Wavefront OBJ file of the C-alpha trace (Angstrom):
o trace
v -15.870 69.732 17.156
v -13.697 66.879 17.263
v -11.969 68.093 20.529
v -12.794 69.982 23.555
v -9.291 69.946 24.635
v -6.680 70.513 22.481
v -3.222 72.736 22.514
v -2.695 74.956 20.555
v 1.040 73.161 19.612
v -1.096 70.653 17.844
v -3.079 72.868 15.667
v 0.175 74.722 13.686
v 0.298 73.973 10.360
v 3.110 72.622 8.453
v 5.349 76.125 9.316
v 9.066 75.163 8.205
v 11.800 72.739 9.604
v 9.715 69.473 10.767
v 6.407 68.996 9.999
v 4.321 69.950 12.264
v 6.001 72.619 14.198
v 7.451 75.785 13.492
v 10.942 75.447 14.908
v 13.225 76.996 12.050
v 16.352 75.740 13.125
v 15.702 72.612 12.942
v 15.837 70.275 9.791
v 15.385 66.432 9.365
v 18.279 64.560 8.737
v 16.646 61.900 7.855
v 16.756 58.465 9.524
v 18.170 59.349 12.858
v 16.463 56.599 15.244
v 17.462 53.850 12.768
v 13.795 52.634 12.433
v 14.369 51.979 8.461
v 12.295 55.061 8.092
v 13.778 58.244 6.174
v 11.649 60.850 6.685
v 10.997 62.797 9.798
v 8.679 60.851 12.722
v 8.430 61.062 16.493
v 11.274 58.149 16.612
v 13.837 60.612 15.484
v 15.331 62.743 18.058
v 16.704 66.111 15.873
v 12.391 66.597 15.228
v 11.039 66.025 18.269
v 9.089 67.233 20.238
v 7.265 69.168 17.200
v 3.418 69.090 16.872
v 3.576 65.971 14.962
v 5.405 64.539 18.059
v 3.710 65.714 20.563
v 2.243 64.235 23.525
v 0.592 66.715 25.361
v -2.839 65.860 24.123
v -2.493 62.952 25.852
v -2.836 62.002 29.676
v -0.236 59.112 29.596
v 2.178 58.216 27.213
v 2.967 54.369 26.046
v 5.573 54.676 24.091
v 6.262 52.345 21.436
v 5.210 48.893 23.100
v 2.948 46.540 21.367
v 1.361 43.708 23.891
v -1.594 42.695 25.728
v -2.599 44.639 28.612
v -0.113 47.559 27.810
v -2.168 49.975 30.098
v -5.476 49.026 33.078
v -7.217 51.614 34.895
v -10.604 53.609 35.102
v -12.053 56.344 32.945
v -14.183 57.343 35.812
v -13.083 60.296 37.282
v -10.609 61.333 34.030
v -13.581 64.323 32.813
v -15.167 64.152 28.806
v -12.251 65.495 27.358
v -12.549 64.131 23.726
v -15.548 63.298 21.686
v -15.451 59.741 19.316
v -16.530 60.383 15.737
v -18.323 56.705 15.398
v -20.842 57.592 17.934
v -22.305 59.931 20.487
v -20.574 59.868 24.169
v -20.695 62.527 27.514
v -18.852 59.795 29.391
v -15.540 60.328 31.071
v -12.021 59.347 28.801
v -8.392 58.861 28.853
v -6.417 58.962 26.714
v -2.870 57.458 25.554
v -0.378 58.805 23.111
v 0.946 55.414 21.326
v 4.552 56.145 18.452
v 4.606 53.257 15.762
v 7.877 50.980 16.473
v 7.512 49.976 12.412
v 5.379 50.987 9.355
v 2.043 48.050 8.874
v -1.344 47.422 10.427
v -2.135 47.592 14.075
v -4.975 46.381 16.395
v -5.937 48.513 19.433
v -8.205 46.229 21.419
v -10.459 46.630 24.661
v -11.373 43.392 24.962
v -11.851 42.363 28.598
v -13.136 46.179 29.154
v -15.217 45.717 32.010
v -18.096 48.419 30.174
v -19.461 49.589 26.972
v -16.532 50.987 25.413
v -15.758 53.435 22.599
v -12.433 53.826 21.146
v -11.001 56.602 18.700
v -7.465 56.477 17.261
v -6.521 60.587 16.509
v -3.523 62.627 15.277
v -1.591 65.158 17.225
v -3.491 67.772 15.566
v -7.416 65.661 15.995
v -7.876 64.068 12.745
v -9.753 61.152 13.005
v -7.121 57.420 12.090
v -10.566 55.677 13.102
v -13.478 54.657 15.711
v -14.961 51.953 16.547
v -17.874 50.833 18.696
v -18.738 47.730 19.641
v -16.790 45.475 17.369
v -14.744 43.966 20.076
v -15.883 41.401 22.306
v -19.595 41.463 23.534
v -19.799 45.900 23.921
v -16.273 46.200 23.980
v -14.088 47.818 21.059
v -11.405 46.451 18.583
v -9.808 49.013 15.611
v -6.979 48.174 13.624
v -5.088 51.144 11.251
v -2.131 51.372 9.769
v 0.390 53.705 10.307
v 3.803 54.833 9.046
v 7.110 54.382 11.462
v 7.451 56.668 14.087
v 3.666 58.167 13.903
v 2.037 59.813 16.497
v -0.863 57.806 17.515
v -3.416 59.297 20.769
v -5.633 56.614 21.638
v -8.809 57.699 23.150
v -10.750 55.289 25.791
v -14.046 56.144 25.881
v -18.078 54.883 26.496
v -20.966 55.071 24.916
v -23.530 57.203 26.529
v -22.094 57.896 29.675
v -20.615 55.014 30.709
v -17.351 54.519 32.447
v -15.093 52.052 34.512
v -11.892 49.674 34.442
v -10.336 49.323 30.917
v -7.770 47.404 29.924
v -5.769 47.935 26.686
v -4.092 45.611 23.905
v -2.015 46.799 20.812
v -0.429 44.261 18.412
l 1 2 3 4 5 6 7 8 9 10 11 12 13 14 15 16 17 18 19 20 21 22 23 24 25 26 27 28 29 30 31 32 33 34 35 36 37 38 39 40 41 42 43 44 45 46 47 48 49 50 51 52 53 54 55 56 57 58 59 60 61 62 63 64 65 66 67 68 69 70 71 72 73 74 75 76 77 78 79 80 81 82 83 84 85 86 87 88 89 90 91 92 93 94 95 96 97 98 99 100 101 102 103 104 105 106 107 108 109 110 111 112 113 114 115 116 117 118 119 120 121 122 123 124 125 126 127 128 129 130 131 132 133 134 135 136 137 138 139 140 141 142 143 144 145 146 147 148 149 150 151 152 153 154 155 156 157 158 159 160 161 162 163 164 165 166 167 168 169 170 171 172
């Protein structure tokens, strides 16, 4: 099983109204966020919060920011809630919800982190968007993916095997 804990809301199929939710009284009116994407995305207030935009599966929210040292902290004491798709891990992990500010390729980088990391990138429904172990500096993780404007990405910072420690996340 990819996720050990995932709210029922995020396992809903496309039912009616906005993608990902069963909220039939909402209708996507297009690009309400003026982000250049004519379809429903997490930046459009008329469809937020639906399952496709549900950030409650993450420990923390980043919004749509990019740059270096966006998030720092420790995985120690966070619990082992996610299983990476690219390697085995029983390490404690932390997750961030991030919404793509525009369509394109973004790199999620844990270089500078103090331990052997694994990074997993997921859609809100748990679908893997990518996973990496050791493509960054030393034994840190680095993964690039292509996203659409307003797409929600759950960033899981994990450790190889049972490693935990202090991390620094960059998105560029």
